[in-house]
BALOBA-1460 file (C-alpha; in Angstrom, 3 decimals):
// residues 355
<rec num="1" residu="m" x="-64.763" y="-23.106" z="-0.862"/>
<rec num="2" residu="n" x="-63.401" y="-20.450" z="-3.151"/>
<rec num="3" residu="i" x="-62.714" y="-20.776" z="-6.481"/>
<rec num="4" residu="i" x="-59.586" y="-19.964" z="-8.200"/>
<rec num="5" residu="m" x="-59.904" y="-16.874" z="-10.348"/>
<rec num="6" residu="k" x="-58.059" y="-17.504" z="-13.459"/>
<rec num="7" residu="k" x="-56.332" y="-15.081" z="-15.533"/>
<rec num="8" residu="l" x="-56.413" y="-17.167" z="-19.000"/>
<rec num="9" residu="f" x="-54.453" y="-14.814" z="-21.233"/>
<rec num="10" residu="f" x="-54.815" y="-14.760" z="-24.880"/>
<rec num="11" residu="s" x="-53.142" y="-12.513" z="-27.443"/>
<rec num="12" residu="v" x="-54.764" y="-10.494" z="-30.111"/>
<rec num="13" residu="i" x="-51.765" y="-10.696" z="-32.170"/>
<rec num="14" residu="c" x="-52.519" y="-7.707" z="-34.520"/>
<rec num="15" residu="a" x="-50.236" y="-8.492" z="-37.638"/>
<rec num="16" residu="f" x="-49.118" y="-5.144" z="-38.213"/>
<rec num="17" residu="a" x="-45.327" y="-5.573" z="-38.041"/>
<rec num="18" residu="l" x="-43.184" y="-4.922" z="-41.010"/>
<rec num="19" residu="a" x="-44.299" y="-7.969" z="-43.037"/>
<rec num="20" residu="g" x="-41.011" y="-7.651" z="-45.226"/>
<rec num="21" residu="s" x="-38.771" y="-5.368" z="-47.149"/>
<rec num="22" residu="i" x="-40.036" y="-2.133" z="-48.037"/>
<rec num="23" residu="n" x="-39.134" y="-2.636" z="-51.743"/>
<rec num="24" residu="a" x="-40.785" y="-6.173" z="-51.641"/>
<rec num="25" residu="q" x="-44.067" y="-4.599" z="-50.383"/>
<rec num="26" residu="t" x="-44.240" y="-1.402" z="-52.843"/>
<rec num="27" residu="d" x="-42.608" y="-3.197" z="-55.784"/>
<rec num="28" residu="t" x="-40.469" y="0.084" z="-56.357"/>
<rec num="29" residu="i" x="-36.882" y="-1.884" z="-56.979"/>
<rec num="30" residu="i" x="-36.839" y="-1.155" z="-60.744"/>
<rec num="31" residu="k" x="-33.788" y="-0.984" z="-63.298"/>
<rec num="32" residu="a" x="-33.341" y="2.576" z="-64.542"/>
<rec num="33" residu="k" x="-33.550" y="2.998" z="-68.438"/>
<rec num="34" residu="v" x="-30.528" y="4.195" z="-69.940"/>
<rec num="35" residu="l" x="-30.843" y="7.896" z="-70.806"/>
<rec num="36" residu="d" x="-28.949" y="9.858" z="-73.438"/>
<rec num="37" residu="d" x="-27.911" y="12.555" z="-71.407"/>
<rec num="38" residu="g" x="-24.355" y="11.549" z="-70.674"/>
<rec num="39" residu="s" x="-25.382" y="9.798" z="-67.147"/>
<rec num="40" residu="q" x="-25.321" y="6.129" z="-68.259"/>
<rec num="41" residu="d" x="-22.559" y="5.586" z="-65.767"/>
<rec num="42" residu="a" x="-24.825" y="6.610" z="-63.151"/>
<rec num="43" residu="e" x="-27.630" y="4.150" z="-64.307"/>
<rec num="44" residu="k" x="-25.025" y="1.457" z="-64.302"/>
<rec num="45" residu="f" x="-24.200" y="1.936" z="-60.453"/>
<rec num="46" residu="y" x="-27.628" y="2.200" z="-59.830"/>
<rec num="47" residu="n" x="-28.594" y="-1.320" z="-61.649"/>
<rec num="48" residu="a" x="-25.538" y="-2.766" z="-59.923"/>
<rec num="49" residu="g" x="-26.704" y="-1.352" z="-56.472"/>
<rec num="50" residu="i" x="-30.385" y="-3.172" z="-57.493"/>
<rec num="51" residu="e" x="-28.689" y="-6.400" z="-58.170"/>
<rec num="52" residu="d" x="-26.672" y="-6.118" z="-54.846"/>
<rec num="53" residu="f" x="-30.007" y="-5.416" z="-52.984"/>
<rec num="54" residu="k" x="-31.695" y="-8.467" z="-54.445"/>
<rec num="55" residu="v" x="-29.164" y="-10.800" z="-53.085"/>
<rec num="56" residu="k" x="-28.989" y="-8.940" z="-49.778"/>
<rec num="57" residu="n" x="-25.545" y="-7.529" z="-50.319"/>
<rec num="58" residu="f" x="-26.564" y="-4.443" z="-49.012"/>
<rec num="59" residu="q" x="-22.871" y="-2.861" z="-48.354"/>
<rec num="60" residu="g" x="-22.198" y="-3.335" z="-52.078"/>
<rec num="61" residu="a" x="-25.629" y="-1.616" z="-52.521"/>
<rec num="62" residu="i" x="-24.925" y="1.217" z="-50.629"/>
<rec num="63" residu="i" x="-21.462" y="1.855" z="-52.413"/>
<rec num="64" residu="n" x="-23.117" y="1.480" z="-55.926"/>
<rec num="65" residu="f" x="-26.173" y="3.880" z="-54.842"/>
<rec num="66" residu="n" x="-23.444" y="6.383" z="-53.369"/>
<rec num="67" residu="q" x="-21.558" y="6.326" z="-56.976"/>
<rec num="68" residu="a" x="-24.707" y="6.837" z="-58.697"/>
<rec num="69" residu="i" x="-25.666" y="9.682" z="-56.563"/>
<rec num="70" residu="t" x="-22.205" y="11.430" z="-57.011"/>
<rec num="71" residu="l" x="-22.487" y="11.252" z="-60.768"/>
<rec num="72" residu="r" x="-26.144" y="12.493" z="-60.842"/>
<rec num="73" residu="p" x="-27.087" y="14.481" z="-57.801"/>
<rec num="74" residu="d" x="-30.825" y="14.624" z="-58.563"/>
<rec num="75" residu="f" x="-31.150" y="10.603" z="-59.024"/>
<rec num="76" residu="e" x="-34.438" y="10.311" z="-57.039"/>
<rec num="77" residu="r" x="-34.494" y="6.852" z="-57.451"/>
<rec num="78" residu="a" x="-31.050" y="6.096" z="-56.153"/>
<rec num="79" residu="y" x="-31.960" y="8.107" z="-52.952"/>
<rec num="80" residu="y" x="-34.865" y="6.104" z="-52.616"/>
<rec num="81" residu="n" x="-33.364" y="2.583" z="-52.954"/>
<rec num="82" residu="r" x="-30.379" y="3.916" z="-50.914"/>
<rec num="83" residu="g" x="-32.977" y="4.360" z="-48.218"/>
<rec num="84" residu="a" x="-34.638" y="1.158" z="-48.760"/>
<rec num="85" residu="t" x="-31.091" y="-0.438" z="-48.506"/>
<rec num="86" residu="k" x="-30.453" y="1.621" z="-45.099"/>
<rec num="87" residu="f" x="-33.819" y="0.309" z="-43.708"/>
<rec num="88" residu="e" x="-32.899" y="-3.462" z="-44.561"/>
<rec num="89" residu="m" x="-29.658" y="-2.605" z="-42.441"/>
<rec num="90" residu="k" x="-32.011" y="-1.214" z="-39.487"/>
<rec num="91" residu="d" x="-30.228" y="2.279" z="-40.124"/>
<rec num="92" residu="y" x="-33.798" y="3.962" z="-39.786"/>
<rec num="93" residu="n" x="-32.311" y="7.549" z="-39.399"/>
<rec num="94" residu="g" x="-30.282" y="7.027" z="-42.394"/>
<rec num="95" residu="a" x="-33.149" y="5.716" z="-44.429"/>
<rec num="96" residu="i" x="-35.176" y="8.811" z="-43.336"/>
<rec num="97" residu="a" x="-32.425" y="11.329" z="-44.359"/>
<rec num="98" residu="d" x="-32.684" y="9.568" z="-48.059"/>
<rec num="99" residu="f" x="-36.107" y="9.446" z="-48.140"/>
<rec num="100" residu="d" x="-36.251" y="13.092" z="-47.192"/>
<rec num="101" residu="k" x="-33.860" y="14.124" z="-49.951"/>
<rec num="102" residu="a" x="-35.965" y="11.807" z="-52.703"/>
<rec num="103" residu="l" x="-39.023" y="13.829" z="-51.635"/>
<rec num="104" residu="t" x="-37.055" y="17.248" z="-52.388"/>
<rec num="105" residu="i" x="-36.949" y="15.821" z="-55.899"/>
<rec num="106" residu="v" x="-40.168" y="13.810" z="-56.302"/>
<rec num="107" residu="q" x="-43.082" y="14.016" z="-54.098"/>
<rec num="108" residu="s" x="-43.491" y="10.075" z="-54.369"/>
<rec num="109" residu="a" x="-46.087" y="7.951" z="-52.467"/>
<rec num="110" residu="d" x="-43.419" y="5.275" z="-52.119"/>
<rec num="111" residu="s" x="-41.010" y="7.537" z="-50.535"/>
<rec num="112" residu="y" x="-43.642" y="8.930" z="-48.187"/>
<rec num="113" residu="f" x="-44.867" y="5.238" z="-47.137"/>
<rec num="114" residu="s" x="-41.319" y="4.070" z="-46.724"/>
<rec num="115" residu="r" x="-40.421" y="6.966" z="-44.527"/>
<rec num="116" residu="g" x="-43.274" y="6.342" z="-42.448"/>
<rec num="117" residu="q" x="-42.172" y="2.729" z="-42.005"/>
<rec num="118" residu="s" x="-38.929" y="4.070" z="-40.980"/>
<rec num="119" residu="k" x="-40.499" y="6.320" z="-38.658"/>
<rec num="120" residu="y" x="-42.682" y="3.508" z="-37.025"/>
<rec num="121" residu="a" x="-39.396" y="1.414" z="-36.753"/>
<rec num="122" residu="l" x="-38.036" y="4.175" z="-34.506"/>
<rec num="123" residu="g" x="-41.280" y="4.241" z="-32.166"/>
<rec num="124" residu="n" x="-42.569" y="7.777" z="-33.938"/>
<rec num="125" residu="k" x="-46.201" y="6.578" z="-34.445"/>
<rec num="126" residu="t" x="-47.390" y="10.077" z="-35.005"/>
<rec num="127" residu="g" x="-44.835" y="10.877" z="-37.586"/>
<rec num="128" residu="a" x="-45.407" y="7.400" z="-39.111"/>
<rec num="129" residu="t" x="-49.479" y="8.083" z="-39.313"/>
<rec num="130" residu="e" x="-48.510" y="11.564" z="-41.168"/>
<rec num="131" residu="d" x="-46.616" y="9.990" z="-43.949"/>
<rec num="132" residu="y" x="-49.105" y="7.007" z="-44.388"/>
<rec num="133" residu="t" x="-51.837" y="9.791" z="-44.718"/>
<rec num="134" residu="k" x="-49.616" y="11.795" z="-47.270"/>
<rec num="135" residu="t" x="-49.192" y="8.476" z="-48.933"/>
<rec num="136" residu="v" x="-52.915" y="8.027" z="-49.940"/>
<rec num="137" residu="e" x="-53.421" y="11.789" z="-50.560"/>
<rec num="138" residu="i" x="-50.951" y="11.107" z="-53.269"/>
<rec num="139" residu="k" x="-52.127" y="7.619" z="-54.272"/>
<rec num="140" residu="s" x="-55.735" y="6.987" z="-53.215"/>
<rec num="141" residu="d" x="-55.188" y="3.179" z="-53.674"/>
<rec num="142" residu="y" x="-52.365" y="2.449" z="-51.501"/>
<rec num="143" residu="a" x="-53.431" y="-0.478" z="-49.579"/>
<rec num="144" residu="q" x="-50.412" y="-0.620" z="-47.449"/>
<rec num="145" residu="a" x="-50.757" y="2.795" z="-46.274"/>
<rec num="146" residu="f" x="-54.237" y="2.351" z="-45.291"/>
<rec num="147" residu="y" x="-53.283" y="-0.861" z="-43.566"/>
<rec num="148" residu="y" x="-50.442" y="0.135" z="-41.619"/>
<rec num="149" residu="r" x="-52.162" y="3.389" z="-40.606"/>
<rec num="150" residu="g" x="-55.026" y="1.186" z="-39.283"/>
<rec num="151" residu="g" x="-52.340" y="-0.782" z="-37.413"/>
<rec num="152" residu="i" x="-51.136" y="2.308" z="-35.260"/>
<rec num="153" residu="k" x="-54.783" y="3.293" z="-34.672"/>
<rec num="154" residu="f" x="-55.176" y="-0.158" z="-33.308"/>
<rec num="155" residu="e" x="-52.275" y="0.426" z="-30.919"/>
<rec num="156" residu="n" x="-53.625" y="3.574" z="-29.802"/>
<rec num="157" residu="k" x="-57.049" y="1.913" z="-29.039"/>
<rec num="158" residu="d" x="-58.945" y="3.726" z="-31.815"/>
<rec num="159" residu="y" x="-60.654" y="0.469" z="-33.122"/>
<rec num="160" residu="k" x="-63.256" y="2.349" z="-34.789"/>
<rec num="161" residu="g" x="-60.519" y="4.346" z="-36.915"/>
<rec num="162" residu="a" x="-58.538" y="0.999" z="-37.344"/>
<rec num="163" residu="i" x="-61.600" y="-0.622" z="-38.917"/>
<rec num="164" residu="d" x="-62.189" y="2.232" z="-41.336"/>
<rec num="165" residu="d" x="-58.539" y="1.868" z="-42.491"/>
<rec num="166" residu="f" x="-58.628" y="-1.900" z="-42.620"/>
<rec num="167" residu="t" x="-61.782" y="-1.545" z="-44.704"/>
<rec num="168" residu="s" x="-60.096" y="0.739" z="-47.207"/>
<rec num="169" residu="a" x="-57.147" y="-1.447" z="-47.476"/>
<rec num="170" residu="i" x="-59.801" y="-4.358" z="-48.161"/>
<rec num="171" residu="k" x="-61.680" y="-2.314" z="-50.745"/>
<rec num="172" residu="i" x="-58.537" y="-1.911" z="-52.459"/>
<rec num="173" residu="k" x="-57.033" y="-5.467" z="-52.179"/>
<rec num="174" residu="p" x="-60.044" y="-7.510" z="-51.688"/>
<rec num="175" residu="d" x="-57.653" y="-10.517" z="-51.071"/>
<rec num="176" residu="y" x="-55.681" y="-8.828" z="-48.038"/>
<rec num="177" residu="a" x="-55.535" y="-11.480" z="-45.575"/>
<rec num="178" residu="y" x="-53.738" y="-9.358" z="-42.919"/>
<rec num="179" residu="a" x="-56.155" y="-6.555" z="-43.252"/>
<rec num="180" residu="y" x="-59.118" y="-9.117" z="-42.759"/>
<rec num="181" residu="n" x="-57.249" y="-10.619" z="-39.775"/>
<rec num="182" residu="d" x="-56.750" y="-7.060" z="-37.827"/>
<rec num="183" residu="r" x="-59.893" y="-5.740" z="-38.793"/>
<rec num="184" residu="g" x="-61.489" y="-8.936" z="-37.097"/>
<rec num="185" residu="s" x="-59.079" y="-8.308" z="-34.086"/>
<rec num="186" residu="a" x="-60.556" y="-4.461" z="-33.993"/>
<rec num="187" residu="k" x="-64.038" y="-5.822" z="-33.920"/>
<rec num="188" residu="r" x="-63.385" y="-8.218" z="-31.116"/>
<rec num="189" residu="m" x="-61.994" y="-5.368" z="-29.220"/>
<rec num="190" residu="l" x="-65.357" y="-3.809" z="-29.798"/>
<rec num="191" residu="e" x="-67.226" y="-7.017" z="-28.567"/>
<rec num="192" residu="d" x="-68.526" y="-7.714" z="-32.163"/>
<rec num="193" residu="i" x="-67.314" y="-11.218" z="-31.830"/>
<rec num="194" residu="d" x="-69.634" y="-12.459" z="-34.803"/>
<rec num="195" residu="g" x="-68.151" y="-9.755" z="-36.953"/>
<rec num="196" residu="a" x="-64.748" y="-10.787" z="-35.690"/>
<rec num="197" residu="i" x="-65.048" y="-14.483" z="-36.652"/>
<rec num="198" residu="s" x="-66.418" y="-13.573" z="-40.096"/>
<rec num="199" residu="d" x="-63.561" y="-11.407" z="-40.915"/>
<rec num="200" residu="y" x="-61.063" y="-14.101" z="-39.471"/>
<rec num="201" residu="n" x="-62.747" y="-16.634" z="-41.970"/>
<rec num="202" residu="k" x="-62.406" y="-14.417" z="-44.855"/>
<rec num="203" residu="a" x="-58.791" y="-14.017" z="-44.041"/>
<rec num="204" residu="l" x="-58.037" y="-17.684" z="-43.919"/>
<rec num="205" residu="i" x="-60.123" y="-17.756" z="-47.337"/>
<rec num="206" residu="s" x="-57.450" y="-15.575" z="-48.813"/>
<rec num="207" residu="n" x="-54.376" y="-17.146" z="-46.970"/>
<rec num="208" residu="s" x="-55.081" y="-20.361" z="-44.816"/>
<rec num="209" residu="e" x="-51.216" y="-20.794" z="-44.116"/>
<rec num="210" residu="l" x="-51.023" y="-17.958" z="-41.491"/>
<rec num="211" residu="p" x="-51.199" y="-19.605" z="-37.973"/>
<rec num="212" residu="f" x="-51.937" y="-16.755" z="-36.117"/>
<rec num="213" residu="i" x="-55.204" y="-16.232" z="-37.798"/>
<rec num="214" residu="y" x="-56.255" y="-19.614" z="-36.495"/>
<rec num="215" residu="n" x="-55.296" y="-18.447" z="-33.113"/>
<rec num="216" residu="n" x="-57.367" y="-15.375" z="-33.331"/>
<rec num="217" residu="i" x="-60.645" y="-17.075" z="-34.677"/>
<rec num="218" residu="a" x="-60.145" y="-19.699" z="-31.897"/>
<rec num="219" residu="s" x="-59.884" y="-17.098" z="-29.060"/>
<rec num="220" residu="a" x="-62.946" y="-15.280" z="-30.597"/>
<rec num="221" residu="k" x="-64.799" y="-18.755" z="-30.460"/>
<rec num="222" residu="r" x="-63.780" y="-19.391" z="-26.991"/>
<rec num="223" residu="k" x="-65.239" y="-15.996" z="-25.941"/>
<rec num="224" residu="k" x="-68.532" y="-17.135" z="-27.395"/>
<rec num="225" residu="g" x="-68.263" y="-20.461" z="-25.285"/>
<rec num="226" residu="d" x="-67.453" y="-22.556" z="-28.333"/>
<rec num="227" residu="f" x="-64.592" y="-24.479" z="-26.658"/>
<rec num="228" residu="k" x="-64.547" y="-27.337" z="-28.944"/>
<rec num="229" residu="g" x="-64.138" y="-25.357" z="-32.077"/>
<rec num="230" residu="a" x="-61.591" y="-22.930" z="-30.405"/>
<rec num="231" residu="i" x="-59.450" y="-26.013" z="-29.464"/>
<rec num="232" residu="s" x="-59.851" y="-27.439" z="-32.944"/>
<rec num="233" residu="d" x="-58.529" y="-23.950" z="-34.623"/>
<rec num="234" residu="y" x="-55.649" y="-23.705" z="-31.792"/>
<rec num="235" residu="t" x="-54.607" y="-27.023" z="-33.262"/>
<rec num="236" residu="e" x="-54.382" y="-25.776" z="-36.605"/>
<rec num="237" residu="a" x="-52.560" y="-23.089" z="-35.392"/>
<rec num="238" residu="v" x="-49.762" y="-25.218" z="-33.695"/>
<rec num="239" residu="k" x="-49.931" y="-27.789" z="-36.797"/>
<rec num="240" residu="l" x="-48.742" y="-24.575" z="-38.921"/>
<rec num="241" residu="q" x="-46.204" y="-23.306" z="-36.352"/>
<rec num="242" residu="k" x="-44.717" y="-26.012" z="-34.551"/>
<rec num="243" residu="d" x="-43.022" y="-23.563" z="-31.826"/>
<rec num="244" residu="y" x="-46.189" y="-21.175" z="-31.340"/>
<rec num="245" residu="y" x="-46.009" y="-21.229" z="-27.556"/>
<rec num="246" residu="v" x="-48.835" y="-18.434" z="-27.550"/>
<rec num="247" residu="a" x="-51.317" y="-20.756" z="-29.227"/>
<rec num="248" residu="y" x="-50.311" y="-23.906" z="-26.794"/>
<rec num="249" residu="n" x="-51.008" y="-21.576" z="-23.891"/>
<rec num="250" residu="n" x="-54.369" y="-20.405" z="-25.387"/>
<rec num="251" residu="r" x="-55.350" y="-23.991" z="-26.384"/>
<rec num="252" residu="g" x="-54.591" y="-24.943" z="-22.702"/>
<rec num="253" residu="s" x="-56.837" y="-22.400" z="-21.592"/>
<rec num="254" residu="a" x="-59.679" y="-23.485" z="-23.654"/>
<rec num="255" residu="k" x="-59.248" y="-26.888" z="-22.287"/>
<rec num="256" residu="v" x="-59.627" y="-25.694" z="-18.668"/>
<rec num="257" residu="d" x="-62.627" y="-23.793" z="-19.753"/>
<rec num="258" residu="a" x="-63.853" y="-27.306" z="-21.327"/>
<rec num="259" residu="g" x="-62.877" y="-29.361" z="-18.054"/>
<rec num="260" residu="d" x="-59.864" y="-31.010" z="-19.676"/>
<rec num="261" residu="y" x="-57.267" y="-30.236" z="-16.982"/>
<rec num="262" residu="k" x="-54.900" y="-33.160" z="-17.760"/>
<rec num="263" residu="g" x="-54.910" y="-31.755" z="-21.264"/>
<rec num="264" residu="a" x="-54.653" y="-28.239" z="-20.473"/>
<rec num="265" residu="i" x="-51.725" y="-28.996" z="-18.222"/>
<rec num="266" residu="e" x="-49.809" y="-31.126" z="-21.014"/>
<rec num="267" residu="d" x="-50.536" y="-27.729" z="-23.333"/>
<rec num="268" residu="f" x="-49.167" y="-25.287" z="-20.583"/>
<rec num="269" residu="n" x="-46.166" y="-27.424" z="-20.142"/>
<rec num="270" residu="k" x="-45.684" y="-27.397" z="-23.872"/>
<rec num="271" residu="a" x="-45.674" y="-23.574" z="-23.949"/>
<rec num="272" residu="i" x="-43.349" y="-23.452" z="-21.002"/>
<rec num="273" residu="e" x="-41.024" y="-25.780" z="-22.859"/>
<rec num="274" residu="l" x="-41.080" y="-23.474" z="-25.771"/>
<rec num="275" residu="k" x="-40.596" y="-20.254" z="-23.852"/>
<rec num="276" residu="k" x="-39.249" y="-20.929" z="-20.371"/>
<rec num="277" residu="d" x="-40.032" y="-17.543" z="-18.841"/>
<rec num="278" residu="y" x="-43.605" y="-17.135" z="-20.190"/>
<rec num="279" residu="a" x="-45.459" y="-16.120" z="-16.789"/>
<rec num="280" residu="y" x="-48.836" y="-16.308" z="-18.069"/>
<rec num="281" residu="a" x="-48.372" y="-20.170" z="-19.091"/>
<rec num="282" residu="y" x="-47.148" y="-20.770" z="-15.239"/>
<rec num="283" residu="n" x="-50.224" y="-18.754" z="-14.011"/>
<rec num="284" residu="n" x="-52.650" y="-20.613" z="-16.292"/>
<rec num="285" residu="r" x="-51.156" y="-24.199" z="-15.393"/>
<rec num="286" residu="a" x="-51.573" y="-23.166" z="-11.575"/>
<rec num="287" residu="s" x="-55.273" y="-22.886" z="-12.509"/>
<rec num="288" residu="a" x="-55.407" y="-26.211" z="-14.051"/>
<rec num="289" residu="k" x="-53.475" y="-27.619" z="-11.235"/>
<rec num="290" residu="y" x="-56.055" y="-25.995" z="-8.503"/>
<rec num="291" residu="k" x="-58.976" y="-27.482" z="-10.890"/>
<rec num="292" residu="s" x="-57.151" y="-30.724" z="-10.233"/>
<rec num="293" residu="k" x="-56.847" y="-30.475" z="-6.497"/>
<rec num="294" residu="d" x="-52.983" y="-29.980" z="-6.635"/>
<rec num="295" residu="y" x="-52.749" y="-27.058" z="-4.438"/>
<rec num="296" residu="k" x="-49.163" y="-27.333" z="-3.680"/>
<rec num="297" residu="g" x="-48.460" y="-27.598" z="-7.550"/>
<rec num="298" residu="a" x="-50.658" y="-24.541" z="-7.990"/>
<rec num="299" residu="i" x="-48.853" y="-22.525" z="-5.262"/>
<rec num="300" residu="d" x="-45.601" y="-23.197" z="-7.092"/>
<rec num="301" residu="d" x="-46.616" y="-22.253" z="-10.448"/>
<rec num="302" residu="c" x="-48.207" y="-19.112" z="-9.046"/>
<rec num="303" residu="t" x="-44.743" y="-18.227" z="-7.367"/>
<rec num="304" residu="k" x="-42.841" y="-18.820" z="-10.537"/>
<rec num="305" residu="a" x="-44.970" y="-16.651" z="-12.203"/>
<rec num="306" residu="i" x="-44.532" y="-13.836" z="-9.787"/>
<rec num="307" residu="q" x="-40.693" y="-14.602" z="-9.853"/>
<rec num="308" residu="l" x="-40.840" y="-13.891" z="-13.635"/>
<rec num="309" residu="v" x="-43.098" y="-10.688" z="-13.386"/>
<rec num="310" residu="n" x="-43.007" y="-9.470" z="-9.708"/>
<rec num="311" residu="d" x="-45.987" y="-7.036" z="-10.169"/>
<rec num="312" residu="y" x="-48.420" y="-10.150" z="-11.541"/>
<rec num="313" residu="g" x="-51.427" y="-9.242" z="-9.577"/>
<rec num="314" residu="y" x="-53.388" y="-12.198" z="-10.669"/>
<rec num="315" residu="a" x="-50.832" y="-14.553" z="-9.700"/>
<rec num="316" residu="y" x="-50.720" y="-13.224" z="-6.246"/>
<rec num="317" residu="l" x="-54.804" y="-13.601" z="-6.324"/>
<rec num="318" residu="n" x="-54.376" y="-17.139" z="-7.469"/>
<rec num="319" residu="r" x="-51.481" y="-18.085" z="-4.964"/>
<rec num="320" residu="g" x="-53.929" y="-16.809" z="-1.983"/>
<rec num="321" residu="i" x="-56.432" y="-18.879" z="-3.057"/>
<rec num="322" residu="a" x="-54.379" y="-21.983" z="-3.280"/>
<rec num="323" residu="k" x="-52.841" y="-21.223" z="-0.030"/>
<rec num="324" residu="e" x="-56.313" y="-20.944" z="1.479"/>
<rec num="325" residu="m" x="-56.980" y="-24.668" z="0.664"/>
<rec num="326" residu="i" x="-53.980" y="-25.753" z="2.340"/>
<rec num="327" residu="r" x="-54.844" y="-23.650" z="5.516"/>
<rec num="328" residu="d" x="-52.247" y="-20.987" z="5.255"/>
<rec num="329" residu="n" x="-54.565" y="-18.578" z="5.966"/>
<rec num="330" residu="a" x="-52.080" y="-15.788" z="6.789"/>
<rec num="331" residu="g" x="-50.080" y="-16.467" z="3.740"/>
<rec num="332" residu="a" x="-53.339" y="-16.148" z="1.770"/>
<rec num="333" residu="c" x="-54.372" y="-12.759" z="3.364"/>
<rec num="334" residu="e" x="-50.873" y="-11.438" z="2.456"/>
<rec num="335" residu="d" x="-51.177" y="-12.289" z="-1.291"/>
<rec num="336" residu="w" x="-54.837" y="-10.997" z="-1.422"/>
<rec num="337" residu="k" x="-53.557" y="-7.853" z="-0.152"/>
<rec num="338" residu="k" x="-50.543" y="-7.891" z="-2.381"/>
<rec num="339" residu="a" x="-53.081" y="-8.287" z="-5.285"/>
<rec num="340" residu="i" x="-55.286" y="-5.307" z="-4.239"/>
<rec num="341" residu="e" x="-52.125" y="-3.229" z="-4.269"/>
<rec num="342" residu="l" x="-51.505" y="-4.245" z="-7.533"/>
<rec num="343" residu="g" x="-54.955" y="-3.106" z="-8.843"/>
<rec num="344" residu="v" x="-56.639" y="-6.510" z="-8.649"/>
<rec num="345" residu="e" x="-60.275" y="-5.376" z="-7.529"/>
<rec num="346" residu="s" x="-61.735" y="-9.016" z="-7.273"/>
<rec num="347" residu="a" x="-59.183" y="-9.710" z="-4.502"/>
<rec num="348" residu="k" x="-61.449" y="-7.776" z="-2.116"/>
<rec num="349" residu="n" x="-63.799" y="-10.546" z="-2.335"/>
<rec num="350" residu="y" x="-61.411" y="-12.795" z="-0.294"/>
<rec num="351" residu="t" x="-60.078" y="-10.540" z="2.502"/>
<rec num="352" residu="g" x="-63.101" y="-10.548" z="4.556"/>
<rec num="353" residu="d" x="-61.756" y="-12.494" z="7.348"/>
<rec num="354" residu="c" x="-58.211" y="-11.264" z="7.017"/>
<rec num="355" residu="k" x="-56.799" y="-9.126" z="9.919"/>
């Protein structure tokens, strides 16, 4: 009897997305000092723009920064903060233009960093990396620049380079929970599971209110075979974030590993309730149903997963295995051949009797 091959999905969830406004992170929104060179009106408009920004009146902020710049064309902080405002409005090209102008006046680490954030938002990882590098050349203790550059290295599968940058960020900011978390994820990708768990624990010491850290440490524990510990940590994740469908899916996968198929199905049901097009949860629920000898239910779930993601090779593999159990050998062979076509090499183990 063939055993269903489970593609039990879990997400790394590397937290390098923009965590807030540029200015909130760099702490650069400041009031201008009133000067005695006749430019007080420019500073009044600038400070009014800052107040507008604080209350998210971004259009008003732009108008005030425009006035400040008109009165004082070399007002570097006005260009910078107008760029920051445009960033919040998702006008990334406009933000870059303002940061460019600010940089022609002052070579500021903040402007390079914020321009890097804008380039990243536009998908220009190379340009963003160059700007983060320039940031730390100017200001060697700029923790966020190391952190975000590490995030791009992680995305590019340069896990060792990512670890180096996350470590630099942590040396500057020892309580940097995001950097500990992401360094743990990079270590996990390099199969350093104990190192990953250690970093996730340090992240939790710094901030125990971030649900994705519990999800990540649970996935690392699951990889070590500590299913009880994994289930406990996934539970903490969903306590903190009630709609965390990824953690429900992952807890269901851990319950399959632990032999609790009923509990697993309940978790996959919850994941699907929260995200109705979640193909991974349908495929994983199929695995739990198969283990419970509900072969028709497994076939139905695999079919749903395929409808959502038509090149889902593992769902074809699993559906073929379930079809074999109800003696639909022709259907099973057809699914296994499709899985092979989609790059699932293990499906070849099932096609020996197929014509």
